[in-house]
Structure formats: C-alpha cells, structure tokens
C-alpha positions as CSV (number, residue, x, y, z in Angstrom):
1,X,0.0,0.0,0.0
2,X,1.1,3.6,-0.5
3,X,1.1,6.3,2.1
4,X,0.6,9.0,-0.5
5,X,-2.7,10.9,0.2
6,X,-2.9,12.9,-3.0
7,X,-0.6,13.7,-5.9
8,X,0.9,16.9,-4.6
9,X,2.1,17.9,-8.0
10,X,-1.4,17.6,-9.3
11,X,-2.9,19.6,-6.5
12,X,-0.3,22.4,-7.1
13,X,-1.3,22.3,-10.8
14,X,-5.0,22.6,-10.0
15,X,-4.5,25.4,-7.6
16,X,-1.9,27.6,-9.2
17,X,-1.9,26.7,-12.9
18,X,-5.4,25.7,-13.6
19,X,-7.3,28.1,-11.2
20,X,-4.7,30.8,-10.6
21,X,-5.3,30.8,-6.9
22,X,-2.5,33.3,-6.4
23,X,-4.6,36.0,-8.0
24,X,-6.9,35.9,-5.0
25,X,-4.0,37.4,-3.0
26,X,-4.8,40.7,-4.8
27,X,-8.1,40.9,-3.1
28,X,-8.2,43.0,0.1
29,X,-9.4,40.1,2.3
30,X,-6.1,38.2,1.5
31,X,-3.7,41.1,1.5
32,X,-1.7,39.7,4.4
33,X,-1.3,36.3,2.7
34,X,1.2,35.2,0.1
35,X,2.0,32.0,-1.8
36,X,4.2,30.8,1.0
37,X,1.4,31.1,3.5
38,X,-1.0,29.1,1.3
39,X,1.7,26.4,0.7
40,X,2.5,26.2,4.4
41,X,-1.2,25.7,5.2
42,X,-1.5,22.9,2.6
43,X,1.6,21.3,4.1
44,X,0.2,21.5,7.6
45,X,-3.0,19.8,6.4
46,X,-1.1,17.1,4.7
47,X,1.1,16.5,7.7
48,X,-1.8,16.4,10.3
49,X,-3.8,14.2,8.0
50,X,-0.9,11.8,7.6
51,X,0.1,11.8,11.3
52,X,-3.3,11.8,13.1
53,X,-5.9,10.6,10.6
54,X,-4.5,8.1,8.2
55,X,-3.0,5.7,10.8
56,X,-6.4,4.7,12.3
57,X,-8.5,4.7,9.2
58,X,-8.6,0.9,9.0
59,X,-8.9,0.5,12.8
60,X,-11.9,2.8,12.9
61,X,-13.5,0.8,10.1
62,X,-13.0,-2.5,12.0
63,X,-14.0,-1.1,15.4
64,X,-17.1,1.1,14.7
65,X,-18.7,3.2,17.4
66,X,-20.7,1.5,20.2
67,X,-23.5,2.7,22.4
68,X,-24.1,1.2,25.8
69,X,-27.4,3.0,26.5
70,X,-25.7,6.0,28.0
71,X,-22.5,6.8,26.2
72,X,-21.0,6.5,22.7
73,X,-17.5,5.1,22.5
74,X,-15.1,5.7,19.6
75,X,-11.6,4.5,19.2
76,X,-9.4,7.0,21.1
77,X,-7.4,8.0,18.0
78,X,-10.6,9.8,16.8
79,X,-10.4,12.3,19.7
80,X,-6.7,12.9,19.1
81,X,-7.4,13.7,15.4
82,X,-10.3,16.0,16.3
83,X,-8.1,18.0,18.7
84,X,-5.2,18.2,16.2
85,X,-7.6,19.5,13.4
86,X,-9.0,22.1,15.7
87,X,-5.7,23.2,17.2
88,X,-4.3,23.8,13.8
89,X,-7.2,26.3,13.2
90,X,-9.0,24.4,10.4
91,X,-12.4,24.6,12.1
92,X,-12.3,28.4,11.6
93,X,-9.9,28.5,8.6
94,X,-12.0,30.6,6.3
95,X,-13.5,32.8,9.0
96,X,-12.4,36.4,9.7
97,X,-9.4,37.1,11.9
98,X,-11.7,38.9,14.4
99,X,-13.6,35.6,14.8
100,X,-10.4,33.6,15.4
101,X,-10.1,32.5,11.8
102,X,-7.3,32.4,9.3
103,X,-9.1,34.2,6.4
104,X,-8.1,31.3,4.2
105,X,-9.5,31.3,0.6
106,X,-12.3,28.8,0.2
107,X,-10.5,26.8,-2.5
108,X,-7.4,26.4,-0.3
109,X,-9.6,25.2,2.6
110,X,-11.2,22.6,0.2
111,X,-7.8,21.5,-1.0
112,X,-6.8,21.0,2.7
113,X,-10.0,19.0,3.3
114,X,-9.1,16.8,0.3
115,X,-6.0,15.6,2.3
116,X,-8.1,14.9,5.3
117,X,-10.8,13.1,3.2
118,X,-8.1,10.9,1.6
119,X,-6.5,10.1,5.0
120,X,-9.7,9.2,6.9
121,X,-13.0,10.4,5.6
122,X,-15.0,8.9,8.5
123,X,-13.0,10.7,11.2
124,X,-12.9,14.1,9.4
125,X,-16.7,13.8,8.9
126,X,-17.3,15.2,12.4
127,X,-15.3,18.3,11.5
128,X,-16.9,18.7,8.1
129,X,-20.4,18.9,9.6
130,X,-19.3,21.2,12.4
131,X,-17.8,23.6,9.9
132,X,-21.0,23.7,7.9
133,X,-23.1,24.1,11.1
134,X,-20.9,27.0,12.2
135,X,-21.4,28.7,8.8
136,X,-25.2,28.5,9.3
137,X,-24.9,30.1,12.8
138,X,-22.7,32.9,11.5
139,X,-25.0,33.6,8.5
140,X,-28.4,33.5,10.0
141,X,-28.4,33.3,13.8
142,X,-29.1,36.4,16.0
143,X,-26.2,38.3,17.5
144,X,-27.0,36.7,20.9
145,X,-26.8,33.2,19.5
146,X,-23.7,33.9,17.5
147,X,-21.9,35.3,20.6
148,X,-22.9,32.2,22.7
149,X,-22.3,29.4,20.2
150,X,-20.0,30.5,17.4
151,X,-16.7,30.9,19.3
152,X,-16.7,27.4,20.8
153,X,-17.8,25.9,17.5
154,X,-14.8,27.6,15.7
155,X,-12.3,26.4,18.2
156,X,-13.5,22.9,18.4
157,X,-15.1,22.8,21.8
158,X,-18.5,22.5,20.3
159,X,-19.4,20.3,17.3
160,X,-22.4,20.6,15.0
161,X,-24.9,18.5,13.0
162,X,-27.5,18.9,10.4
163,X,-30.8,17.3,11.6
164,X,-33.3,17.1,8.8
165,X,-34.3,13.6,7.9
166,X,-37.0,11.8,9.9
167,X,-38.0,8.2,10.1
168,X,-40.5,7.4,7.4
169,X,-40.1,10.8,5.6
170,X,-36.6,10.5,4.0
171,X,-35.9,13.3,1.6
172,X,-39.6,14.5,1.6
173,X,-38.8,17.4,3.9
174,X,-42.1,19.1,3.3
175,X,-43.8,16.2,5.3
176,X,-41.6,16.5,8.4
177,X,-43.4,16.1,11.7
178,X,-40.9,17.5,14.2
179,X,-42.8,20.3,16.0
180,X,-41.8,23.5,17.9
181,X,-43.9,25.3,20.4
182,X,-43.2,28.7,21.9
183,X,-42.1,28.5,25.5
184,X,-42.9,32.1,26.4
185,X,-39.3,33.2,27.0
186,X,-38.2,33.5,23.4
187,X,-37.2,29.9,23.1
188,X,-39.1,26.9,21.8
189,X,-39.6,23.4,22.8
190,X,-38.8,20.9,20.1
191,X,-40.4,17.4,19.8
192,X,-39.8,14.8,17.2
193,X,-37.3,12.2,15.9
194,X,-34.5,12.6,13.4
195,X,-32.7,9.8,11.6
196,X,-29.4,9.3,9.8
197,X,-27.9,12.2,11.7
198,X,-24.1,11.9,11.2
199,X,-22.1,12.9,14.3
200,X,-25.4,13.1,16.3
201,X,-23.7,11.9,19.5
202,X,-20.1,11.3,20.6
203,X,-17.6,12.5,23.3
204,X,-15.3,14.4,20.9
205,X,-16.5,17.8,22.0
206,X,-18.0,19.4,25.1
207,X,-21.2,20.1,23.4
208,X,-23.1,19.3,20.1
209,X,-25.1,22.0,18.3
210,X,-27.9,20.4,16.3
211,X,-29.3,22.5,13.5
212,X,-32.9,21.2,13.4
213,X,-35.7,21.6,11.0
214,X,-39.1,21.8,12.7
215,X,-42.6,23.2,12.2
216,X,-43.9,25.8,14.6
217,X,-47.3,24.8,15.9
218,X,-49.9,26.3,13.6
219,X,-47.5,27.0,10.7
220,X,-48.4,26.3,7.1
221,X,-48.1,22.8,5.8
222,X,-45.3,21.9,3.3
223,X,-41.9,23.6,3.0
224,X,-43.3,27.1,3.7
225,X,-44.0,26.2,7.3
226,X,-40.5,24.8,8.1
227,X,-38.2,26.8,10.5
228,X,-34.6,26.3,11.6
229,X,-33.7,25.9,15.2
230,X,-30.4,25.7,17.1
231,X,-30.8,22.8,19.7
232,X,-27.7,22.2,21.9
233,X,-27.0,18.8,23.5
234,X,-26.2,20.8,26.7
235,X,-27.7,24.2,27.5
236,X,-25.2,27.0,27.7
237,X,-25.3,29.5,30.5
238,X,-24.9,33.3,30.1
239,X,-21.2,33.1,31.1
240,X,-20.5,30.4,28.4
241,X,-20.3,27.5,30.8
242,X,-22.3,24.3,30.2
243,X,-25.7,24.0,31.9
244,X,-28.1,21.2,32.2
245,X,-28.5,18.4,29.7
246,X,-31.1,19.3,27.1
247,X,-33.9,16.9,26.3
248,X,-32.1,15.4,23.3
249,X,-31.7,11.6,23.5
250,X,-29.8,9.1,21.4
251,X,-32.2,6.4,20.5
252,X,-29.5,4.3,18.8
253,X,-26.7,3.9,16.3
254,X,-27.1,2.8,12.7
255,X,-24.6,0.3,11.3
256,X,-23.3,1.2,7.9
257,X,-21.5,-0.3,5.0
258,X,-18.8,2.3,5.2
259,X,-17.9,5.6,6.9
260,X,-18.1,3.5,10.0
261,X,-16.1,5.7,12.4
262,X,-18.7,8.5,11.9
263,X,-21.6,7.9,14.2
264,X,-24.9,7.7,12.3
265,X,-27.7,8.3,14.8
266,X,-31.4,8.3,15.6
267,X,-32.1,11.3,17.8
268,X,-35.3,11.9,19.9
269,X,-36.0,15.5,20.7
270,X,-38.5,16.2,23.6
271,X,-39.1,12.8,25.1
272,X,-39.8,14.6,28.4
273,X,-40.5,18.3,28.7
274,X,-39.3,19.2,25.2
275,X,-35.9,20.1,23.9
276,X,-34.9,23.7,24.3
277,X,-34.4,25.2,20.8
278,X,-33.7,28.7,19.5
279,X,-35.2,30.0,16.3
280,X,-32.5,30.8,13.7
281,X,-33.5,33.7,11.5
282,X,-37.1,34.2,10.5
283,X,-39.9,31.6,11.0
284,X,-40.8,29.8,7.8
285,X,-37.4,30.2,6.2
286,X,-35.7,27.2,7.7
287,X,-35.4,25.2,4.5
288,X,-33.9,28.2,2.6
289,X,-31.3,28.6,5.3
290,X,-30.6,24.9,5.5
291,X,-30.0,24.9,1.7
292,X,-26.9,27.0,2.3
293,X,-25.5,24.2,4.5
294,X,-26.8,21.5,2.1
295,X,-25.1,23.1,-0.9
296,X,-21.9,23.4,1.0
297,X,-22.3,19.8,2.0
298,X,-23.0,18.8,-1.6
299,X,-19.7,20.3,-2.7
300,X,-18.1,18.6,0.2
301,X,-19.6,15.2,-0.7
302,X,-18.3,15.6,-4.2
303,X,-14.9,16.4,-2.9
304,X,-15.1,13.5,-0.5
305,X,-15.9,11.1,-3.4
306,X,-13.1,12.6,-5.4
307,X,-10.6,12.2,-2.6
308,X,-11.6,8.5,-2.1
309,X,-11.4,7.8,-5.8
310,X,-8.0,9.5,-5.9
311,X,-6.8,7.3,-3.0
312,X,-8.1,4.2,-4.9
313,X,-6.2,5.3,-8.0
314,X,-2.9,5.9,-6.1
315,X,-3.1,2.5,-4.3
316,X,-3.8,0.8,-7.6
317,X,-1.0,2.6,-9.4
318,X,1.5,1.8,-6.6
319,X,0.4,-1.9,-6.7
320,X,0.6,-2.1,-10.5
321,X,4.2,-0.7,-10.5
322,X,5.3,-3.1,-7.8
323,X,3.5,-6.3,-8.7
324,X,5.3,-8.6,-11.2
325,X,3.0,-11.0,-13.1
326,X,3.1,-12.6,-16.5
327,X,4.6,-11.5,-19.8
328,X,3.3,-9.4,-22.7
329,X,1.2,-11.2,-25.3
330,X,4.0,-11.0,-27.8
331,X,6.5,-12.7,-25.5
332,X,5.9,-16.5,-25.1
333,X,9.3,-17.3,-23.5
334,X,9.0,-18.5,-19.9
335,X,12.8,-17.9,-19.5
336,X,12.2,-14.1,-19.6
337,X,11.4,-12.2,-16.4
338,X,7.9,-11.4,-15.6
339,X,6.8,-7.8,-16.1
340,X,5.1,-5.5,-13.6
341,X,1.4,-5.5,-14.3
342,X,1.5,-1.8,-15.3
343,X,3.1,-3.0,-18.5
344,X,-0.1,-4.8,-19.5
345,X,-2.2,-2.7,-21.8
346,X,-5.5,-3.6,-20.1
347,X,-4.1,-2.6,-16.7
348,X,-2.9,0.8,-18.1
349,X,-6.4,1.2,-19.5
350,X,-7.9,0.8,-16.1
351,X,-5.4,3.1,-14.5
352,X,-6.0,5.7,-17.1
353,X,-9.7,5.5,-16.5
354,X,-9.1,5.9,-12.8
355,X,-6.8,8.9,-13.4
356,X,-9.5,10.6,-15.6
357,X,-12.2,10.1,-13.0
358,X,-10.1,11.0,-9.9
359,X,-8.2,14.0,-11.3
360,X,-11.3,15.2,-13.2
361,X,-13.4,15.0,-10.0
362,X,-10.9,16.9,-7.9
363,X,-10.5,19.6,-10.6
364,X,-14.3,20.0,-10.8
365,X,-14.7,20.4,-7.0
366,X,-11.8,22.8,-6.7
367,X,-13.3,24.9,-9.6
368,X,-16.6,24.9,-7.7
369,X,-14.8,26.1,-4.6
370,X,-13.4,29.1,-6.6
371,X,-17.0,30.0,-7.5
372,X,-18.0,29.9,-3.8
373,X,-15.0,32.2,-3.2
374,X,-16.0,34.6,-5.9
375,X,-19.6,34.9,-4.6
376,X,-18.1,36.4,-1.4
377,X,-14.9,38.2,-2.4
378,X,-15.0,39.0,-6.2
379,X,-14.3,42.7,-6.7
380,X,-17.7,43.7,-8.2
381,X,-21.4,42.8,-8.1
382,X,-21.3,41.4,-11.7
383,X,-18.6,38.9,-11.0
384,X,-20.2,37.8,-7.8
385,X,-23.5,37.4,-9.6
386,X,-21.8,35.4,-12.4
387,X,-20.2,33.1,-9.9
388,X,-23.4,32.6,-7.9
389,X,-25.3,31.6,-11.1
390,X,-22.7,29.2,-12.3
391,X,-22.4,27.7,-8.8
392,X,-26.1,27.2,-8.6
393,X,-26.2,25.5,-11.9
394,X,-23.2,23.2,-11.4
395,X,-23.8,22.2,-7.7
396,X,-25.9,19.1,-8.8
397,X,-23.0,18.0,-11.1
398,X,-20.4,18.7,-8.5
399,X,-22.2,16.5,-6.0
400,X,-23.3,13.7,-8.4
401,X,-20.5,13.3,-11.0
402,X,-17.7,12.5,-8.5
403,X,-20.1,10.4,-6.5
404,X,-20.7,8.1,-9.5
405,X,-17.4,8.2,-11.3
406,X,-14.9,8.5,-8.4
407,X,-16.8,5.5,-7.0
408,X,-16.2,3.7,-10.3
409,X,-12.5,4.6,-9.8
410,X,-12.7,2.8,-6.5
411,X,-14.3,-0.2,-8.1
412,X,-11.7,-0.2,-10.9
413,X,-8.9,-0.1,-8.2
414,X,-10.2,-3.4,-6.8
415,X,-10.0,-4.9,-10.3
416,X,-6.4,-3.7,-10.8
417,X,-5.4,-5.6,-7.7
418,X,-7.4,-8.6,-8.6
419,X,-8.0,-11.0,-5.7
420,X,-5.9,-8.9,-3.4
421,X,-8.3,-6.0,-4.0
422,X,-11.1,-8.0,-2.6
423,X,-9.4,-8.6,0.7
424,X,-9.2,-6.4,3.8
425,X,-5.5,-6.7,3.8
426,X,-5.6,-3.9,1.2
427,X,-7.4,-0.5,1.4
428,X,-9.3,-0.8,-1.8
429,X,-12.4,-2.6,-0.5
430,X,-12.8,-0.1,2.4
431,X,-12.3,2.8,0.0
432,X,-15.1,1.4,-2.2
433,X,-17.4,0.9,0.8
434,X,-16.7,4.4,2.2
435,X,-17.3,5.9,-1.3
436,X,-20.6,4.2,-1.9
437,X,-22.4,6.5,0.5
438,X,-21.7,9.6,-1.6
439,X,-24.3,8.8,-4.2
440,X,-26.9,8.7,-1.4
441,X,-26.3,11.3,1.3
442,X,-27.0,15.1,1.0
443,X,-29.4,14.4,-1.8
444,X,-29.4,11.2,-4.0
445,X,-28.4,11.2,-7.6
446,X,-32.1,11.3,-8.6
447,X,-32.7,14.3,-6.5
448,X,-29.7,16.1,-8.0
449,X,-31.0,15.2,-11.5
450,X,-34.5,16.7,-10.8
451,X,-32.9,19.8,-9.2
452,X,-30.8,20.3,-12.4
453,X,-33.5,19.7,-15.0
454,X,-36.6,21.1,-13.3
455,X,-35.1,24.0,-11.3
456,X,-31.7,25.0,-12.6
457,X,-32.7,24.6,-16.3
458,X,-36.4,25.4,-15.7
459,X,-38.2,28.6,-16.7
460,X,-36.9,30.4,-13.6
461,X,-33.4,28.8,-13.7
462,X,-31.4,32.0,-13.9
463,X,-28.3,32.8,-15.9
464,X,-26.2,29.8,-15.1
465,X,-26.8,27.8,-18.3
466,X,-25.9,30.6,-20.8
467,X,-22.9,31.6,-18.7
468,X,-21.7,28.0,-18.8
469,X,-22.1,27.8,-22.5
470,X,-20.1,31.0,-22.8
471,X,-17.3,29.6,-20.7
472,X,-17.1,26.4,-22.7
473,X,-17.2,28.5,-25.9
474,X,-14.2,30.5,-24.7
475,X,-12.2,27.3,-24.0
476,X,-13.2,25.9,-27.5
477,X,-11.9,29.1,-29.1
478,X,-8.6,28.7,-27.3
479,X,-8.3,25.0,-28.3
480,X,-8.8,25.9,-31.9
481,X,-5.5,27.7,-31.8
482,X,-3.6,25.1,-30.0
483,X,-2.3,22.2,-32.1
484,X,-2.2,19.8,-29.2
485,X,-5.8,20.5,-28.3
486,X,-7.5,21.0,-31.6
487,X,-8.9,17.5,-31.8
488,X,-9.9,17.7,-28.1
489,X,-11.8,20.9,-28.9
490,X,-13.5,19.3,-31.9
491,X,-14.8,16.4,-29.8
492,X,-16.0,18.7,-27.0
493,X,-17.8,21.0,-29.6
494,X,-19.7,18.0,-30.9
495,X,-20.7,17.1,-27.3
496,X,-21.8,20.7,-26.7
497,X,-24.0,20.6,-29.7
498,X,-25.6,17.3,-28.6
499,X,-26.2,18.6,-25.0
500,X,-27.7,21.9,-26.3
501,X,-30.1,20.0,-28.5
502,X,-31.1,17.5,-25.8
503,X,-31.5,20.3,-23.2
504,X,-34.0,22.1,-25.4
505,X,-35.9,18.9,-25.9
506,X,-35.9,18.0,-22.2
507,X,-37.1,21.5,-21.3
508,X,-40.0,21.1,-23.7
509,X,-40.8,17.6,-22.4
510,X,-40.8,18.8,-18.8
511,X,-43.0,21.8,-19.6
512,X,-45.6,19.5,-21.4
513,X,-45.6,16.8,-18.7
514,X,-43.4,17.1,-15.7
515,X,-43.9,13.5,-14.5
516,X,-42.9,12.0,-17.8
517,X,-40.3,14.7,-18.7
518,X,-38.4,14.2,-15.4
519,X,-38.6,10.4,-15.5
520,X,-35.2,10.2,-17.4
521,X,-33.7,13.1,-15.5
522,X,-30.8,11.0,-14.1
523,X,-29.8,10.0,-17.6
524,X,-29.8,13.7,-18.5
525,X,-27.7,14.6,-15.5
526,X,-25.1,12.1,-16.6
527,X,-25.1,13.5,-20.2
528,X,-24.8,17.1,-18.9
529,X,-22.1,16.1,-16.4
530,X,-20.0,14.5,-19.1
531,X,-20.1,17.8,-21.0
532,X,-19.0,19.7,-17.9
533,X,-16.1,17.2,-17.2
534,X,-15.1,17.3,-20.8
535,X,-14.7,21.1,-20.4
536,X,-12.8,20.6,-17.2
537,X,-10.4,18.2,-19.0
538,X,-10.0,20.5,-22.0
539,X,-9.0,23.4,-19.6
540,X,-6.4,21.1,-18.0
541,X,-5.1,20.1,-21.4
542,X,-4.8,23.7,-22.5
543,X,-2.7,24.5,-19.4
544,X,-0.5,21.5,-20.0
545,X,0.0,22.4,-23.6
546,X,1.1,25.9,-22.8
547,X,3.6,24.5,-20.3
548,X,5.0,22.1,-22.8
549,X,5.3,24.9,-25.4
550,X,7.1,27.0,-22.7
551,X,9.8,24.2,-22.5
552,X,8.7,22.0,-19.6
553,X,11.2,19.1,-19.3
554,X,11.9,16.0,-17.3
555,X,9.2,14.9,-14.7
556,X,7.2,18.1,-15.4
557,X,7.0,17.2,-19.1
558,X,5.8,13.7,-18.1
559,X,3.2,15.2,-15.9
560,X,1.8,17.5,-18.6
561,X,1.9,14.7,-21.2
562,X,-0.2,12.6,-18.7
563,X,-2.8,15.4,-18.5
564,X,-3.0,15.5,-22.3
565,X,-3.4,11.8,-22.6
566,X,-6.1,11.8,-19.9
567,X,-7.9,14.5,-21.8
568,X,-7.7,12.4,-25.0
569,X,-9.1,9.4,-23.2
570,X,-12.1,11.4,-21.9
571,X,-12.9,12.8,-25.3
572,X,-12.4,9.5,-27.1
573,X,-14.0,7.1,-24.6
574,X,-16.3,9.0,-22.2
575,X,-17.9,11.2,-24.8
576,X,-18.4,8.3,-27.3
577,X,-21.7,7.3,-26.0
578,X,-23.4,10.7,-25.9
579,X,-25.2,10.3,-29.2
580,X,-26.9,7.1,-28.0
581,X,-27.9,8.8,-24.7
582,X,-29.2,11.7,-26.7
583,X,-31.4,9.6,-28.8
584,X,-33.1,8.0,-25.8
585,X,-33.6,11.3,-24.1
586,X,-34.7,13.2,-27.3
587,X,-37.3,10.6,-28.2
588,X,-38.8,10.9,-24.7
589,X,-38.2,7.2,-24.1
590,X,-41.1,5.8,-21.9
591,X,-39.8,2.3,-21.1
592,X,-39.0,3.1,-17.4
593,X,-41.9,5.5,-17.0
594,X,-44.4,3.0,-18.3
595,X,-43.2,0.1,-16.1
596,X,-46.0,-0.8,-13.7
597,X,-45.7,-1.8,-10.1
598,X,-47.5,-5.1,-10.6
599,X,-45.1,-6.1,-13.4
600,X,-42.0,-6.3,-11.1
C-alpha cells in the first residue's frame, strides 16, 4: 500500500496553474497572505492528515462506534485527530481574523480538506459537519446566538450537526413532523425524531449543536412552514459554561456499509419536557437557510468522493508498478522475467480510466470552490452574480458526478489488484465501501437530477446555463488555436451541440408533462455532467499544452503529457456514448416510466 494521500504535483497544478489561486491574493481580504502562507497551510493539512488521521483509518472501520445505552464510545485516536484538526485552526480557517479564523480562501480550505478526506473520511466527517453548522450560525443566527455558540464551534469545543431527515419521511422534507412550540421566554420546545444524523452523538466535543428543521405549531403545511432551530445537547449559561443536559436523547446507532467511524444516529427530541431550541433567522425560512448548509455539504460530498477515488487510484497505481505478473502477449518465453502489471495494456487502460475520474473530479470540485469564493470576495457585483449563477447550476453536477465516477474509480482499483483488492489486507475494498455513501447522502443522484433539470434549467433557472455555454465556448476558441488541443476541442464541440439540443428537448418535455419529462432526469444529468467534465479536462489540457510549449522538461513534461493523454481518453472514450444517450432522451423514451408496479 502507498502512504501518498494525493498527488501533490497535481494539487499544485490545479490550484496555481489551472485556477490561478495566487490571483486571490490581490483581493483586500487576503492582502496579508502570500503563496508561502498558502503552501504552508497545505503542508500542515497534509502532515496532520498523515500523522493523526490516516494511521487509524482501518482501525476505525474495523471497530465502529458503540453505544451502551448511556455513552457513545469511539476508538481513542478519533479524539486525538479531532483535537489536532481544531488546534491547527482548520475549524475556523475561512472565517475572519476577528472571529479567530485564518481568512483562508475557500479553494485552499477545500484542498486541505481533500487531504483529510483521503486520509480518513469517516473521522474528518465530524469536522466537516461542524464547519457547515458554524457557517449557518454565522450567516443567519441572532447576535446573541452567535456570541454564545459560534466561538466554541470555531475552536472545536462544540461540534455541529444537520438534523433534517425523519424516520419514514426520508428526503420529503415538506412532510416533516418535528414540532416547535413557543415557551414564552423567546425559546421553543422541540419534539420529534431525526434519523441518519451523522455525528449526532459522541464524546469528541464538550457540546453538540444540532441545526434542526421543525414546524412551529400552527405553521403552514409543506416547506413554507418549516423553520430552523439551534438545539444544543447541553444548554449554555450566560457566562458560556455548560448547563443542564437538554432533552435530546440518542435512540440508537445505525450500522453502515462504510464511513463506519462516523456515528450515524437516531435522535429523539423532547421525550420529556421538550428540547430547548432557539429560532434561527425568521420563521418559515428554515429550508432556505438549510440549503446553504446543504449546498456546502453537496460540494463537500463531491470532494469526499473525489478524494476517495483519488486514493483508490494511487493505491492501484502503486500496486501495478510493484506487482510482477506474466509477460506481454508477444513474448511467449518463460525464460524471460515477468513484467510489472502496469506494463499490461489492459491494466494501463484501467489506471488511465481511474486517473481521468479521480483527477477530473478533484478539478471540478476545486473549480466549484473558486465559485464559492467569488460569490463572497469577487471585486464587483457582476462577478459575484456570475459566480453565484454558475455555482447554482453546477452544484448538482459537483455532487453527483464524482459520487458516481470516483466511486467507479474505487471499483476499478479493486479490479487492478485482482484477488488482493477483494481482501481487507488492502485498502481498496474499504475505499469502495466508504465511497458508496456519496451517491446517497446530501441528496441522492435522482434528487440532483431533478434539481438540475426542473429547477436550474427550468423557466426560472437563472443565468447559469448561458454563462456555462459562454465559458465552454471560450475554451473551445482557445483550443482551436492550440495544435495539441485542436482535436480535443472538436470532440467537445460536438458534445456541446448534442447537449444543447437535448437540453432544449428536455425542457419542452418537462413543460408539457413534468412527471414524464423528469422520468429520465438521471440520464440527462449524466449527459450534462460529461459535457462539464469534458470542459474541465479541456481546460487542464490547454494549461498542460502551454507549459510544454514553454519548455517543460523531465518529470514536469511527463506530468503534462499525462494530462493531455487523460484528456484524450475522456474525449475518445467518455464522450463516445453521448449520441446514444441523446437519442433515448430526445425521443422521450417511456420504457422506465411505463413500467407498472405489478409487473415487477
């Protein structure tokens, strides 16, 4: 096995050559930073991930959390990792100096998180959710709540969760039953059950801040009646000290296929007198507020999938370079030495496929992170609006494409190792199990597909789609003048024409009959996602080509040639099936829609 978390050369390429992260240092918010600060932060993340997270990844998988009826027990290394992460400042890394933060650019924080994901995604899951919960508190909570809860969340004394899903309701949030009644003192009493709550109980932090969706008694039915509440595990006194235990009870732990060191909980609120909760923002806007956390989480899920797929690729590559087996088909002599399996063409095919999925997924997620950054710190309103519209359009792709294809990279990694990949002696099977969750949580692939087609590309979908077409068009124009990228651009232009045609057809079908029109939305999401990833790979190829033209040599030249070859693979192999997908979608294929329940 390899101890390499990510390819540092690739991460540097993504941040500084592909995305020009150094340009952010010209913005007033980052005036005190320089390239050395950014690199030092990345190095710190890599070192902490390698020292405190990676060593217990398999141990946490083999010894999942337990609950004895009173207390949740995790392997002790989890607490050590939590403390190291918090002590290094990563809980508050992107927050203001005045709040104890590092004012780190979003894209650099996400790159740091990729190291932690690759090292141990289950353990860092607690931090991931806590960061998102703290962002909600900062964005929407009252001054009093911010003063009481935000500082301990940012220094790691308090952790956070997102409590939305209920038993029996699943993703249908409009049907939630958790209730909130006014207590007469400005607070509320929360009653109800929540399920699949990651990090819902543990002993890593002094307190756990649950961000809970509930319906105030008498509020409207459906999503319009949903409000957001801050419900702490322990009440907090005016002086910041912990008070009494709140009426929040752990009903039990769920036992998962992967991500095992992250507790997955069923929580009961208000079994006795009612859990004390504090309204966040305005009543009836809970789902809108929570969508900020969900969208951050969706980018985080995509990045987690990318990181696990990347780990699978690196493990498979290391194994293929070290494992001797057989001889090439043209050599029949048993007297000659065996070759390492990387010399076999089919193994190189699998490794190239992994490379395309892993590096492409990481590039997509980091690009999305620059859009998040630009929505906050771009120098003018037009640039901020542009970034927000592109981000809104692409979030379903950022969540779903890595979740499907970086998972496939994990599956291919098992195949590269053969029988060894199927054993627990190697990391590949755990990486696959951990990665399988990402197509499910924070909105399934089907939900992302409907979000893209019905909302983002619907009549009120905003400017994201034309802006994306313009961005792709600019890259195509650049490719037309680059001899290494001309054919890549030609292939992507054909894909663009297909997707534009199918999009118009799908929009018409949805307008005529939403039930039928959205029945193939997942297939459309896959089609649309391949266009986006084709563009991401063309952009990488253009950067690589410029570097080669500028005289890159040695290992740098090999790196850039690898980028170009991966882009060729994507255009030749991944885009090859688009026309067939387009025919199915364009014809409004009804096979799945017309299948009847009784026929199964």
